[in-house]
KESEFI-743770 format. One record per residue: residue in one letter; x, y, z negated of N, C-alpha, C in turn. Coordinates in steps of 0.02 Angstrom, whole numbers, plus 50000, padded with zeros to 5 digits. Layout:
residues N
aXYZXYZXYZ/...
end
This chain:
residues 687
m476145120450388476875120350394477145113350377/r476915110450318477155104050297476915098650346/i476305099250372476065094350421476475094350484/a476665100450507477075101050568477765098050558/l478045099250498478705096550482478685088950480/f478145086450447478065079250443477985075950512/t477595079150554477485076550623478145076350660/s478535081750653479175082250686479675076850664/l479685075750597480115070650568479905063750592/l479255062550595478995055950618479195054850690/f479115060150731479295059250802480015057550813/f480455060850777481155059350786481355052750756/a481035050850702481175044550672480965038850720/l480405039650754480185034550800480635034350862/m480895040050883481345040450941482025037450927/s482245037550864482865034650846482795027550820/s483345024450806483305017450784483025016750714/a483065022150675482785022250607483085016550564/q483725014950574484005009350538484215011450469/v484325017950455484575020150389484005023450351/n483935021250287483505024450241483905029750203/p483755036050211484155041350177484215040350103/m483765036750071483815035549999484385030849982/n484675027450033485265023250023485925027150033/v485845033850042486415038050054486435043350000/t487025044349971487115049649921487685054149943/i487575060749939488085065749951488235069149889/a488875069049869489115072449808489565078249829/r489405084049815489815089849834490255091849775/d490905092649786491355094749733491385102149724/h491845104549681491895111849667492045115649728/w492365112649778492575116049842492065114949896/g491515111449882491015110249931491175104249977/v491725100849964491905095150006491405089649994/p491135086550046490645081150037490975074450024/h490745070949974490945064049959490325059949971/i490345055750021489745052350046489765045150027/l489235042849995489185035749972488595032450009/g488735026750036488205022650069488255015350050/k487685011950053487705004750040488075001250097/t488005003650157488355000750215488745006350250/d489195003950295489555009050335489085013150378/a488555010150401488055014050438487725019350397/d487545017650332487295022650286487775028550278/a488415026850271488915031950261488975036550322/a488945033550384488975037350444488365042250448/f487795039850430487185044150429487335050050384/g487595048650321487725053650272488245058650299/l488775056150332489295060550358488995065350410/a488565062750454488235066850505487825072350470/w487455070750419487025075350383487425080650348/a487945078650309488345083250271488725088150317/h489025085350370489395089550416488925094450452/a488315092050469487825096750500487625102150453/e487585100750389487425106050340487945111550342/d488575109550356489135114350355489305117250422/d489155113750478489385116350544488985113150598/f488325113950596487905111050649488025113950718/t488205120450719488305123650785488835120150826/n489425119250797489965115950836489825108750850/i489485105250806489285098450819488835098350881/q488365102950885487915103350941488275104851006/y488775108951004489185110451064489485103951091/v489745099951047490045093651066489515089151095/l488935088451062488415084051084488125086351151/l488045092851157487785095451220488195093951281/s488855093451270489295091951326489115084751351/g488985080051307488805073151326488145072851361/k487715077851349487055077851384487055082251444/k487645085251460487715089751516487235095651511/m487145098451452486705103851439487015110051410/l487685110251409488025115651377487945122351414/g487845122251479487715128251517487085131651498/r486585128151474485945131151451486025135151389/v486585133951353486705137551290487265142651296/l487805140651328488405144951334488475148551401/g487995147551445488055150951510488595148051555/k488945152151592489435149751640489955145351612/k490215147451553490735143451523490485136451505/g489885135951481489625129351466489455125351527/a489255128751581489105125251646489745122351675/e490305125551662490925122651686491085116051652/v490915115651588490985109351551490535104051580/d489885105951591489405101151621489665098451688/y489985102851728490245100751793490815095451781/v491265096851735491815092251724491585085451696/v491045085551654490795079451629490535075051688/e490215078451736489975074751795490555072551839/l491045076851847491635075351889491995069251861/l492075068651797492445063151767492015057051754/r491375057551770490885052051762490905049351691/c490885053651643490905051751573490305047451554/r489715049251580489125045151563489145038451599/d489385038551661489455032251698489885027251662/i490445029551635490905024751602490595022051540/v490165026151505489825023651446489305018351467/e488935019551519488445014651543488785008251562/e489365008951595489745002851618490044998851563/k490285002351508490694998951459490374998551391/i489745000251384489435000151320489474993051287/g489534987951327489574981151303490264979451275/t490744983951280491414982551254491444984251178/l490914987951154490894989751083490594984251043/s490844983350982490584977850938489904979850913/p489504974750896488844976150865488924980050798/e489444978350760489544981550695489664989150706/f490054990750755490204997850767489585001550796/l489234998150841488625001250869488125003150815/k488084999150763487635000850707487855007350675/v488525008150667488795014350638488645020350684/a488765019550748488645024850794487915026850797/e487465021750796486745023250798486525026950734/a486835024950678486655028450615486905035650615/y487485036750640487745043550646487295047850689/v487105045450746486665049350791485975050150758/q485735045150723485105045850686485155051550634/g485725052050599485805057450553485765064250585/l486065065050643486025071450678485305072950703/n484985067750727484285068750750483825070850693/e483915067550636483465069250580483645075750550/f484275077750550484445084550526484145089750572/a484185088650638483875093250687483125093750674/a482795088350662482075088450651481905092250587/a482325091350534482195094750473482395102050472/n482805104250522483045111050524482985113850594/p482355114350619482265116450688482535123450704/e482575127750652482845134550665483595134550679/k483915128950663484655128550677484815125050746/v484285122650779484395119150843484495124350899/l485045123450936485225127950992484795126851052/l484605120551067484205119051125483745113251107/k483095114551106482635109551084482665103351124/k482795103851190482785098051232483405093451219/a483855095751180484465091851166484305086051117/f483755086651082483575081551031482905078451048/p482845071751035483335067651003483905065551050/a484505065051023485085062651060485125054851055/s485475051851100485575044751098486315043051088/v486445036851073487145034651063487545035651126/k487215034351185487555035451249487745042651259/d487295047351241487465054451242488095055751200/y488085052951140488645054051094489295051351124/l489295045251148489905042151173490135045851238/a489685048551278489905052351336490265058751311/a490005061751259490355067751231491035066051203/a491095060251171491745058251144492225056751198/t491995053751252492425052451311492675058851344/f492225063451351492415070051380492935073351335/s492825073351271493295076651223493985073951228/l494035067151235494695063951241495025065851310/c494615066551361494895068651426495185075651422/i494825080051385495065086951378495725087251339/i495745083751285496325084051240496905080551275/s496775076151325497305072851362497635077251414/g497365083151425497695087851469497235090451526/m496625088051533496195090451587496015097951581/d496045100551519495865107551509496385112151544/e497025109951546497535113851579497615112151653/l497555105751667497675103651736497145105951786/l496505104851772495975105751819495925113151842/p495935118251799495905125051825496455126651873/k497065124251857497625125651901497545122051970/l497315115851965497225112052028496715115152072/l496165117452045495655120752085495895127052118/k496415130152092496715136052121497265134452169/g497395128052179497935126152224498625125452191/e498625125652124499245124752087499245117652057/y499805116052020499795109451990500095109551920/r500725107451914500995106451848501035112651807/s500845112351746500885118251701501615119651685/l501755126251677502415128051653502475126851579/p503075126051554503155124651481502915130451442/e502615129151384502375134451341502965137951309/p503015144851312503565148351282503545147651205/l502925146951177502845146351105502495139551092/p502855134351090502535127451089502105126451029/n501515123951041501035122050985501225115150962/g500935113050906501055106250886500855104650817/s501025098550795500845095950729501425092450696/n501355090950631501875087550595501615081550560/a502005076350553501855070450517502505067450489/f502545066250423503125063650392502935057650347/a503325052250350503245046750304503915045150273/i503915044450207504535042950170504445036250135/h504905031650146504885024850116505045025350043/p504765020950000504925020849930505675020549914/s506065017449957506775016949946507115023849949/r506785028649979507075035249987506795040349939/t506345038249894506025042849847506285041349776/s506315046349732506585045349664506085041549622/t505455041349641504945038049601504755031049625/g505055029049683504865022549711504175022249741/e503885027949758503255028549792503365030549865/a502955028249909502955030949975502625037749975/f502865042450016502565048950028502325049650099/l501765053150108501485054350175501255061450180/a501445065050234501195071750247500775071450310/i500135073150304499655073550357499565080950371/n499815083250430499905090450438499835092350513/s499235090750540499065092450609498975100050614/h499225102950670499115109950685498575110350739/q498015113750720497445114250763497185121350764/p496735123050811496355129350804496025129550734/l496015135450704495735136150637494965135950637/d494665136950695493945136950700493745133950765/g493095132050770492845129550834492775121950834/p492645119150893492485111950901493045107150890/v493685109650883494225105350866494615107650804/a494225110650759494505112850694494365107450643/w494815106250598494765100850549494205102250497/y493865096750481493355096750426493555091150380/e493505092550315493695087550264493115083850237/a493175077350230492635073350202492915066950171/h492515064150126492675057850092492115053050104/v492245047450134491715042650155491815035950119/m491285033750085491305027350046490725022950062/s490805016450062490255011950069490385005750029/d489865001650017489944995249982490234989950027/e490344991650091490644986850137491404988050145/g491714991650097492424992050096492714998650123/m492295003250142492545009650166492655014350107/n493245017450101493405022450050493985026450076/i493845031650110494365035550145494215043150143/l494745047050133494685054250131495165056950181/g494935061850221495375064850271495025069850315/g495265070650375495015075750419494675072850480/l494185076350507493845074650568493645081150600/f493485080650668493225086250705492465086150708/p492145091850723491425091750734491235086350783/g490735082150762490545076550804490905070150791/g491365070250744491715063950725491305059850681/l491215053450696490795049250655491175045450601/c491815046950598492245043750546492855048250536/i493275046550486493895050350475494375048850531/l494675053950560495145053250616495875052350592/h496035055450537496675053550503496595055350429/g496855051050387496765051950316497045046150277/v496745045150218497015040350170496455036150139/n496545029350139496075025150102496415022350041/e496145017450010496415015049946497115011949953/n497295009850013497935006150022498425009450069/l498205013750115498635016150168498365022950192/g498785026050235498585032150265498985033250329/w498725037550372499085039350432498945046450454/a499415049050493499365055850520499445055450596/h499095059550631499165060150704499535066450723/t499935065850776500175071750814500065070250889/v500005075550927499915074550999500565072751032/n500565067551075501155065651114501035068151187/n501575069351221501535072451287501835068251342/m501775061651338501995057451392501515058451450/d501665055151507501275056251568500635052051565/k500105055451549499445052151540498975053451600/i499175057751645498745059451703499165059351768/d498895056451820499195056551885498755060151934/v499075063951981498725067752033498955065552098/y498475064452144498595061552211498325066452265/q498715067552318498455071152374498185066252425/l497545066952442497235062452489497385064552560/q497455059552602497565060752674496875060352708/m496615066152723495915066452748495875066152824/k495345062952847495205062752920494905069652939/e495125072152994494915078853013494165079453018/k493885084652991493175086252995492735080552968/s492955077452914492545072152883492735071652810/l492375067552772492515066352702492785059252694/q493185057352743493525050752739494285051652724/y494555047152684495245047652667495575040952684/l496225041252701496585035052721496825031652658/f496715024952655496955020852599497135014252626/d497775012252619498035005952643497825004552715/g497885009952755497775009152828497055009352849/q496585010552803495875010752820495595017552798/w495085019752839494745025952821494155024152776/i494145027452717493615026052667493255032552652/a492595032252646492205038152633492245040052558/l492345046552545492295048952475491575047952451/e491505046152389490845046052359490675053452342/k490075055552359489875062552349489215062652311/r489205066952259488585068052221488455075552218/k487805077352219487625084252208487435084952134/v487705089852102487595090952028487205097452022/k486655096951984486245102951968486455105651901/l486725111551902486935114651840486445120151820/q486195119451758485745124751732486165129451690/v486125135851707486525141051672486085146051638/k486215147051574485835151851536485835158851572/g485245161651580485185168251609485105168051686/i485185162151715485095161651788484475157251800/p483975159851834483325156351840483325150351885/i483825149551929483855143951973484445139451959/n484405133151977484935128451971485515130252017/i486115129151993486725129952036486915122952058/i486995122152124487155115452152487915115052166/k488235109952141488935108752152489025101552178/n489545100652219489715093952241490255091352197/v490195084852178490755081452146490925075252186/y491585073752188491815068352231492165063152188/w492195057152218492545051552182492875047252237/s493495045452224493895041252267494105035052229/r494465030752259494695024852222495155026552165/y495465032552166495895034652112495495037652055/g494885040052068494485043152018494225049652038/a494125054151992493835060952004494235064352058/t493895067652105494225070652163493915077552171/v494385082452184494155089352195494415092152260/q494065096852286494265100452346494595107152325/t495195108252348495585114252328495795118052392/p496085123752384496345127452444496875123552482/k497175118552449497705114752482497475107452502/g496825106452499496565099852521496225096452463/f496135089952472495775085852423496315082352377/f496175082652314496625079552264496215075152216/a496495069452202496175064852153496545064952087/i496175063852034496465063951968496315057251934/r496825053951911496735047651873497025048451804/l496615047251751496855047851684496605042051645/t496925040651590496765034851548496165036151504/a496005042551491495495044051439494795042151460/n494675041351526494005039251545494025032051573/q494495027951549494535021051567494235016551514/s494075019451455493835015451398493395019751354/i492965016551315492555020451268492635017851195/t493185014451182493275011351117493655015651065/a493775022051083494195026151040493885026950971/m493225028850967492945029750901492905023250861/e492785017650894492805011450856493515010150829/q494025011750869494715010650843494835014850781/w494635021350783494745025550725494365022850663/w493755020550675493355017750620493725011450593/r493995007350634494335001150610495015003050577/m495335008150600495965010350566495775012450495/g495225015950486495045017950419494805012350376/k494595006950404494375000950365494954996250346/a495524997150379496094992550367496324992850295/s496514987250267496744986750199497484985150194/n497814984050251498544982750250498814984150320/f499464983650327499764985450391499554980750447/s499474974350432499284969750486498604971650515/e498124973450471497474975250495497504981950532/f497914986350506497994992750541498264991950610/y498784987950617499104986750683498614983350729/k498214978950704497704975550745497224980750771/a497034985650732496574991050755496954995050809/l497554996750799497965000450849497994996550915/s498004990050911498064985850968497454986151014/m496914988950991496334990051035496514994751091/q496984999451077497185004451124496615008151157/g496135009751114495565013851138495765021151142/l496255023151102496475030151104496945031051164/p496825036351207497245037051264497935040051248/m498015042351185498625045851168498685045951090/f499125050051063499245051550994499805047350962/n500285051150933500765047950887500405045850825/v500665040850792500395038650728500985038050680/v500955041450623501455040650570501085037850510/y501315032250483500945028250435501345026950372/a500995026550316501305023950254500785020150214/d501015015650170500545012150128500865010550060/r500475007750015500735006049946501074999249948/w501144996250007501464989650010502184990250038/d502474996150033503174997250051503274997050128/t502794999450166502864999850239502765006750261/i503245009150302503145015350343503215013450416/f502875017150459502835014950529502695021150571/y502975020950632502835026150682502765023050751/i502265025550788502185023450858501985029150899/s502275029650958502035034351010501475030751046/g500875031351022500315027151043499955029851105/g499535025751131499135027751187498995022051235/k498645023451288498475018651339498925020351401/m499495017151405499985019051455499915014751519/p499855017851576499775014151638500405009851656/l500275004051686500835000151715500915002651787/r501395007251795501525009951860502065006051897/d502125007351961502625003952001503325006851986/k503715003051942504355005451921504885004951977/d504755000752026505264999652078505195004852134/s504705009052130504595013952184505035020152174/t505035024652221505405030952213504875036552204/y504285035052186503775040252177503955044852119/d503785051252128503855055852073503195056052033/w503165052051980502535051051944502345057251906/k502755062051898502595068251866502395073451918/g502465071851982502285076452034501655074452069/i501575076852129501005074952170501145068352206/l500715063552196500825056852223500445055952289/p500665051752334500295050252395499635046452377/g499095049052404498455046052389498195041752446/n498665038052477498445033852536498695026652528/t498895024752466499175018052459498995015052388/s498865008752388498715005452323499325004952280/r499915006152306500525005952266500525011452211/t500165016952223500125022152171499495021452128/l499085016552142498455015552105498535010452051/w498665012551990498765007851935498065005951905/t498034999851885497414997351854497514993751789/d498124992351770498274988751708498684993351661/f498774991251600499084995351550499604991451509/h500084995051483500584991851438500264989151376/p500434983351353500234981151286500544985551234/i500274985351173500524989551122501264988051105/t501464982051115502174980251098502664983551144/d502454986251201502884989651249503034996651228/l502634999451181502675006751165503235008051113/p503525014051115504065015651065503765015650996/q504115011750951503845011250884504415009150834/y504305010850769504785009250718504415006550656/i504745002050621504464999850557505024999450507/n504965003050452505425002750395506165003450419/p506345009050450507055009950467507485010750406/a508105008950409508555009150351508635016150323/s508515021150363508565028350343508035029950290/g507485026250291506965027450240506465033050258/y506475035350321505985040450337505815040250414/l505225042650429504995042950500504615049750506/y504655052750564504305059150571504175060450646/n503675064650658503555067350724503285074150721/t503515078450764503275085350768503145087050840/n502855082150878502705082750948503365082550990/h503885079750964504515079251001504615072051021/s505215070351041505365063651070505255057951021/p504955052551043504905046451002505575043150991/f506065045351028506735042451022507175046450974/l506865051250938507195055350889506765055350826/a506555049750802506035049150750506315047950681/t506965047050674507255045550609507985047650610/a508385044850566509095046650565509435044750632/p509915048650654510225047450721510465040350732/t510715037150681510975030350693510415025250695/q509815026950678509245022350674508765023250733/n508865028050775508395029350829508425023850884/i507855022350914507825017450970508075020751032/n508265016751081508545019151145507995020151197/g507915026351215507365028051264507465024751332/k508085022851349508205019651414507885012551419/e507705009851363507435003251363506675003051377/y506375009151387505665009551395505495011951466/d504875010451486504655011951555504765019451573/w505185020751620505345027551637504755031251669/t504255027451699503695030651730503235033451678/s503285031751616502855034251563503005041451544/g503575043851561503735050951552503775053051479/y504035048651438504105050251366504545056451354/e504385060351303504765066151284505485063851266/t505975068051280506645066451263506985072051221/f506615076951202506885083151172506725083951099/h507125088051065506955090751001506515097151012/n506175099250961505905106150957506155109050892/n505975115250879506245118650820506015115050755/r505395112650755505175109350694505535102750682/s505645098950734505985092450724506705093450706/a507035098450737507745099750722507805102150648/r507345106450626507365108750556507255103050508/f506775098750521506625093150477507285088650472/a507585087450530508205083350529508745086650486/e508805093350489509315096850449509125095750374/l508495096450355508305095750286508395088850258/m508235083850299508335076850277509075074950270/a509495078350308510205076950304510515079750242/e510165084250207510445087450149510305083550085/t509895078250089509715074950024509715067650033/e509855064049978509835056749978509135054349962/k508945055049898508275052949876507855059249863/l507205058649881506775064549873506315063549812/d506245068549769505695068349723505115071949758/y504525071749729503935074149761503965081949772/a504295085249724504355092649732504765094349793/r505305090449803505735091649863505355089949925/f504985084649925504555082849982504085088450001/k503755091449951503305097049966503675103149989/k504285104149962504665109849984504855109250059/i505005103150079505165101850150504535103150192/k503955100650170503335101650208503195109150216/y503335113050163503175120150168503775124450189/d504285121350214504855125150240504635129250300/g504825135650299504615140050353505195143050393/h505785139550393506395142150426506465139050497/l506725142750541506965140150605507615136450594/p507785131750637508415127950627509015132150647/s509615129750634510205133350650510305134350725/k510085129450765510055130150835509345130550860/l509155135550902508495136350923508335131950982/w507715129650984507485125351037506875128051076/y506795134551079506275137351121506415136151194/p505915135551238506035134651309506415140551342/i506395146451308506745152151335507385153351294/n507925154351327508565156151293508555163451273/i508525164651207508465171451182509105174151147/d509685171251169510305173351140510435180751152/a510145183551204510255190651219510015195151163/f509555192851120509335196751063509915198651016/l510415194551016510995195850971511495200551002/q511415202251068511905206151100511735213451112/v511115215251099510885221851115511135227151065/s511145233451088511375238951046510835244251049/g510695247350992510205252750990510475259351012/g511125259751026511425266151048511335271650996/q511105277351018511025283250972510335283250938/d509915278550957509245278350927509265274950859/t509295278850805509395275950737508785271550716/v508175273450740507595269750722507615262850755/l507815262950821507865256750857508405252350824/k508965255550803509505251650772509275248250708/s508815251650672508595248750608508155242450624/v507775242550680507385236950698507825231150719/i508345232650757508835227650777509195224850717/d509345228950666509675226550607509235221950567/d508585223350564508105218850533508125212050561/y508195211750626508255205050661508915201750646/r509455205650651510135202650645510295200250574/t509965203250525510085201150455509575196350432/w509125194250475508585189650460508845182550446/d508585179450394508805172950374508405167150409/r508015168950459507625164250499507035161350461/s506835164450407506255162150369505625165750396/s505055162450384504425165450408503975167250349/d504285168950291503905171050232503555177450249/q502965178550217502585184450230502945191050210/e503465190350166503835196150144504405197850191/s504515193850243505105194650287504995200150338/r505455204850340505455210050391505735207350459/g506235203250453506535200350512506035196150551/a505615192250513505105188350544504585192550581/a504405198250553503925202750587504225205250654/v504865207150655505175209450715505185203450765/f505375197650743505435191850788504755190250818/r504235190750778503575189250803503375194150858/l503555200350851503395205450903503845204350966/l504465201950956504885200451011504585194751053/l504345189751017504025184051052503365186451089/a502995190951058502395193651089502585197251155/y503145200751154503365204151216503525199251271/i503865193851252504065188751301503445185651332/t502955184051290502365180351318501845185051350/d501705190951317501165195051339501365200351392/v502005202351391502215207451438502625204351495/l503135200551476503555197451528503255191151559/h502785188051522502465181751545502995176351561/m503525176251522504065171251533503855164551500/h504025159251535503915152451510504555148551500/s505065150451534505715146851529506245151551557/g506865149151555507445153151582507815156351526/t508205161451546508635165051500508465172451500/l508375175151440508215182251434508835186551450/t508735191651490509285196151508509385201251454/g509955204751456510085209951407509575215551411/e509395217451471508895222951481508215220851455/q508025214551468507385212151441507405211851365/a507955209851335508005209651264507955216751233/l508285221551263508255228351242507535231051245/s507185229551301506485231651308506055228551255/a506215222251235505805219151184505885222451116/f506485224651100506585228151038506255234951039/r506245238251096505895244651101505155243451092/y504905238051118504185236451110504025235451035/a504465231551001504365230350930504385236950890/k504855241250906504885247850870504265251850882/e504055252450943503465256550961502835253550929/h502785246850926502185243850896502185245350822/e502725244950787502735246150714502575253450700/l502855258150740502725265150729502015267050746/r501755264450802501075266250822500555263950774/y500595257850749500075254950710500185255150637/f500825256050613500975255750544501315262250519/g501495266550566501785273050547502505272550520/k502815266850526503485265650503503775259550534/t504435258450529504745252250545504895248750480/g505145242450486505295238650426504685235650394/i504155234250432503575231050403503715223650391/k503305220950345503395213750329502925209550373/l503095203250380502685198750422501955198650395/g501855198750331501175198550304500785204950315/e501125210350331500765216550351500555216050423/l500955212850463500795212150535500285206650548/q500335201250512499965195150527499485193350472/q498875191750491498355190750439497955184150453/l497765181050399497285175550401496595178650385/s496145178550435495495182350427494915177950441/r494415178750401493755175650414493225180150382/g492735181950420492205186450396492525192750375/e492385194850314492655201250287493305200250247/k493545194250245494135192950205494755192050248/s495285195650232495915195150267496495194750216/l496955190450229497535189450185498175189450224/p498725192150195499375191550230499575184350233/i499865182450290500015175250297500735174350327/w501035168750309501685166750329501635163150398/g502215161050424502225156650480502315160150548/i502735157450590502845159650658502855153450704/p502795154350769502795148350811503375143650803/d503215137250794503705131650797504165131450735/v503955134350679504275132250616503815126750586/i504025123350534503625117850508502945120550484/t502955126450453502315129850435502125134650491/a501985131850549501895135750610501195139250609/m501215145450637500615149350647500625152450715/y500045152650750499985155550815499425160650815/t499535166450847499095172050839498795174550902/e498285178950895498015182850950497995189850923/t497985194850970497985201850950497305203650920/g497325206650862496725208850829496665216550831/l496305219350783496195226650780496805229950752/n496915236250774497425240750746498115237550743/g498275233950798498945231250804499085225050762/m498585222650724498675216750684498685210550729/l499015205550705498995198950738498575194250693/k498045191450723497595187150686497765179850702/v497875176050649498045168950657497435165250684/m497555161150737497005157550768497155149950772/a497785147950761497945140850765498575139750726/g498695133250709499295131450672499115127450612/e499475128750556499315125550493498555126350480/s498225120950462497505121350452497315116550394/y497205110250408497065105450355497705101650338/i497865101450273498485098450248498275093150196/e498565087250203498445081850155499105078650137/l499305079050072499945076350049499795070650002/v500165064950009499965058849976500565055349947/r500465052549887500915047949853500575041149848/f500935035649857500675029049853500965025149795/p500715025849734500935021349679500765014149696/k501135009449668501055002449687500374999749667/n500155000949606499554997549582499005002549561/e499005008249594498485013049580498235015849644/l497695019549640497435023149697497935028449721/p497965030049784498415035449807498265042049768/i498805045649758498725052249727498765057449784/m498255061549790498145065849850498065073149829/e498305077549869498135084549864498025087349934/t497555091649942497345094150007497195101550006/v497175104550063496935111350069496705112350141/n496185116150149495975118350219496055125850222/c496155128350281496335135250291495795140450269/y495155138350276494615142950257494205140050200/g493805134950216493345131850167492955126550203/s492475123750167492115118050195491525120050237/s491285126150231490685128250266490815133550320/h490435133250374490465138450427489915143750416/d489545143250362489025148050347489325153950309/p489295159950338489575166050302489265167150235/k488665164750224488315165750160488535160850108/s488895155550127489095150250080489685152250038/l489715150049975490295150849935490905147649961/h490805142650006491365138750031491565141050102/f491355146850121491565149750186492295151750187/t492545154350130493225156850124493575154950060/d493285150250021493535149249953494205145649948/q494475142850003495135139650001495675144050032/m495485149950054495985154250087496545156450043/d496375158149978496915160249932497385154749918/l497125148749907497555142749895498035141849955/f497725142150013498085140950077498645146150084/m498495152550073498965157850080499545157250031/q499385154949972499905153949918500275147249925/q500125143449976500415136849988500305132249928/q499695132549905499465128249851498935123449875/t498775118349837498315113249858497805111849802/k497305107749818496825105649767496875098049760/p496805095349698496855088149689496205084849717/m496285079249747495725075249771495795068049748/t495245064349752495255057549727494805052949767/l494995046449768494575041349799494195037449745/d494255039549682493935036149627493205038349624/k492745033549638492025035149641491775037949573/k491995035249517491755037649452491945044849443/r492565046449459492805053549453492405058049500/v492305055649560491925059749608491245061549580/m490885056649553490225057749527490205061949465/s490695060949421490695064749358490905071949369/d491315073449421491545080149433491115083949483/a490645080349515490235083649568489845089649543/v489785094649584489375100449568488655099149587/s488515095449641487845093649660487825086649690/i487305082949680487225076149704486515075649733/y486475073049794485805072949826485795067849881/h485195065849901485075061849960484955066450019/p485145064550080485025068650138484285070550142/g484155077050150483485079650158483105080450091/d483415078950035483055079549972483545081349917/k483715087949912484205090149862483945090449793/i483305089749783483015090749719483075084449675/v483105078649706483015072349668483555071449613/i484185072149631484685070749581485215076349577/s485005082449588485445088149586485695089349513/k486325090949507486605092549440486505099649419/n486265103849466486155110849451485415112649453/
end
């Protein structure tokens, strides 16, 4: 057994670059199981991050990696094969091969070390490997997976299925998802410290669920924050001098073109000439199917091209135009001041994301970031619609410099925020920038949502914030005085229960509701069921609710409460649960409040939270000390049901409490529960 393991380890070590000696890497696990990783170099730390994260969630990391190798169908069947097809369609591996030279040698060492860590973990834990042929993985496999992930989060996951059915633009979400980020300048706080709230809303589980880690090296890395499975560095968090939070922005990042095809051929018209589509045959291997499935993928001058019931359409997006996103995140985490941070942002490797920033040097900053195309502003093209695919006038090849993007630094109001709403509504009304001064073809958001409107109300109520007030705002669960859902639901206030006294009691619970989403609220429970009726029964996405529809919604709420709970007047926490494994807790939050929660139908009429509030990091920046941080994750650090850390943060999370964290290496080591080198827990274990 030992000989076999040694042989396996030797094989994988030879196949990888073997640049990292695991003895140069130390992993210290705290009381909550959070890994604090120490390396002599940034590459050592990346190796350690890969190992620690794999210990906690190797399955989801493998799903990400398998997408880059176009092998997901062999593990997940048809669903995975669809991913493999899209990776081929978008030429994720091709773009990596073409642009690998754009990455710095310093970053490539980090990427190689991270992949080495995954390879060596797989070799040491063969029983956890989903597909033996997936290992050893290469840096190019990893970068292809990262490119695909950014394409998906840029909107391909919603666009492509609709396009293949002959549809196009998605309807607005009736229950908008989103994230929060707030930065408060020292001039606006009672203690003279900057405050930062890192509060992304994500799925609570799976390949885009937040994982918490602390990464340190002797080359200047010292950062704690969140990353997704397969992340080789912190994606948003706090280092010794600064921190940042991301939210998703929804400007126009993808263009769709209808090609003018020559009859009975694969040629399309472009600037007066007929050009042949590039065609490849893709072999998809699907679990459970003994033969390969052959699919055609096409490519035009615009990019990935698909055949649909309505003809051939090309898709051009910024996410597969570059492979420098991971390097940009790594450099953001290495920055020691705003100038260095802005220089990292200027790489524009990220195709999207708002950034809300604060530091201990009295700077707060916000940018609606991304890689925005330089489109033809003088044209009459509908850039949000279907574009003509027969002219170079619609084919953009260059991008706006970072200075062209909407951004603020130290507004007089003393605060900046984003909740996935307009970049032109990022601070006090008198301090906002004018959206008309920016490229109209970029399609920037111009609207409030409920979270942004509520935050604006709360900030208008106070002059200077102490930290307790800052936390109270972050955990505010009320809807604003004016609602900003895509559907006008005023009809809910007009209905009458008639002679039905039980129905009248349900209506009264709603009418007397204070718009809070506390788990004790009866009105919030009714409202959540009303929203469920709109989305699941009426399938409404926009428009105005009629009186009859509103009455039907209240009847639905009444019948649901009686059927599953035997009474009306239930509380939100009775209806809605935070569940993992055998543990379930009553939970607060409804769609589009600051403490937002989004649910799916569970057993016995319960609603199970599946997205929303997840990883939370709240930060104070004293002038001459390390940042003061507190964090919480919705479940725990481990995906292993047998682990103590599978659900150990759930009670904290439900009670809206946090755990203190530190960047102080001495405190980390003295407070650690276990300390070890990757692959050898016995050497320096404290237990």
